[in-house]
C-alpha positions, 0 to 999 in steps of 0.5 A: 647299358641295361633299360633299368639304368637308362630309366634312372638316368632320365630321372636324374635328369629331369629332377635336376633340370626341375631343380635348376629352374626353381633355384632361377625362380627363387633367385628372381623373386628375392631380388625383386623383393629387395627392390620393391620393400621400400616401396612397400614400406613407403606406401604403408608409412603414407598410409598411416600417415593420412589416417591420422589426418581429419578436418574440422568444419567452421563453426565447430571444435572437435575434442580429441581423446588418447585411450578414451581419456580427454587429450586436447581441443582442436578449432576448424581446419586440417589437423593430424592425430596420433594414427591408431592411438588419439580419436575424435570423440565428438565435434561440437558446434558453438553455432546458435541452435534452437529447438521447439518445445511443447507442454501442458501446466494446470493453474491454480484453480485447476485449468489445463494451459498449453504451452508452445515455446521456442528456445535459442541457445548456443555454447556458452564459449569455446574455453577448454573447460566449457568445451570439455563439459559440453563434450561429457556432461551428457551421453549424447544430444538426445539426452541433453535435449531430453534434460532441457525440456523437462527443466524448462517445462518443471519451471513453467509448471511450477510458476503457473501453478501459483497463478489463476486461468484469467492471469496467465495471457497477461503473464507472458513476460513474467514467465520468461523472466522466471525460466530465464532466472532458473535456467541461466545458471543450469545452462551454464553448468552444462557449458551453454548459454540461453539467448532466448525463450519465446512463448509462441501460443498459449491455449486452454480447453475448448470450454475455457475458450468459449467462456473466455469468448462469451466473458469478452463479448458481455465486456465488451457489450457492457463498455459499448453500453457505457460508452453509448450512455456517456455519448447521450449524456454528453450530447444531452448536456451539450444540447442543453447548454446550447439551447440555454446560451440560445435562450440566453442570447435571445433574451439578451437580444430581445431586452437590447432590442426592448431598450432600443424600442423604447429609447426609440419611442422616447425619442419619438414622443419627444420630437412630437412633443417639441414639434408641438411645442414650436408650433403652438408658440409660433400660433401664439406668437401670430395671436393665434389659439393653440387649441386648433392645433390640437384639434387638427392633430386630433383630427388627423389621428383619427383620419389616420385610424380610419385609413390604416385601421384593420377594424370597421369601427372607431369608438371616439367620444364625440361629446363636447366635454369629451373633446374639451377634455382631450384637448385640455390633456394635449396642451397639459403635455405641451405645457409641461414639455415647454417648462421642461425645455426652459428650466435648462435654460434658466440655469 
């Protein structure tokens, strides 16, 4: 056999060997592919199913759309959507939410007023129509907040423009009621409900604040002066009343004392006259001259003047006529007393 034929035989051998190896490999791959295909399909199906699962947290509802069109709403929990067809368009919270608002208004007398407010609101309810309004009325929450802020700001500005600067601080309640009256219907059309709005701060320009402080200070000084004047008037009035009452009481007491002194003097004189009358009667019964009694009383009086008097000189009429005149006056007094005593006895 020639060298050329040998080369050809070797080539054919190697080609057959390679073909046999390729066929064996191909048969093995085919058998393995038939065995693993169900597993691959199962894995693909599970992946598709799991891609359709989603959860909604407590306090939220989810809006489902298909090809961009509203389909349904679902509540909190685990849910399944059609994979690649349905989409979770938006998750909406029905919990209470709050925002801080700051804006400026101008009063009727052209004064700037600065407001800081807190708005508390929530989704009206969980009905389908309300949730659709909330989901599709605005593009996003930023646009909702902008519309809400501008609407409240416009309402307060319209109200403040009809009032004067001095009235604003006393109209907090009226401003809140005005906002609620105008905002309730608007918010309901958007699917929301305003729970409360609080005006936390109302301020003015610095010049106005200083002038208001001066007005308050002057009013306080005026009120203090009025109160002090009224207190002084009341004090003087009460003092005058007390002095008048004291004078009245003193006069009544003096009157009563004078009456008592007069009655005491009258009683004293009456008792003296009685004593003298009795003594004169006894002397008359004893056949003695009653003028001796009067003379002894007269001398006792002079003695008393001399002992108890503060002066150094006593002026007396020591003549016989003077003594006789004094004795006659005393005897006339005694006789009048005796007659006054005898008159009731005769009756």
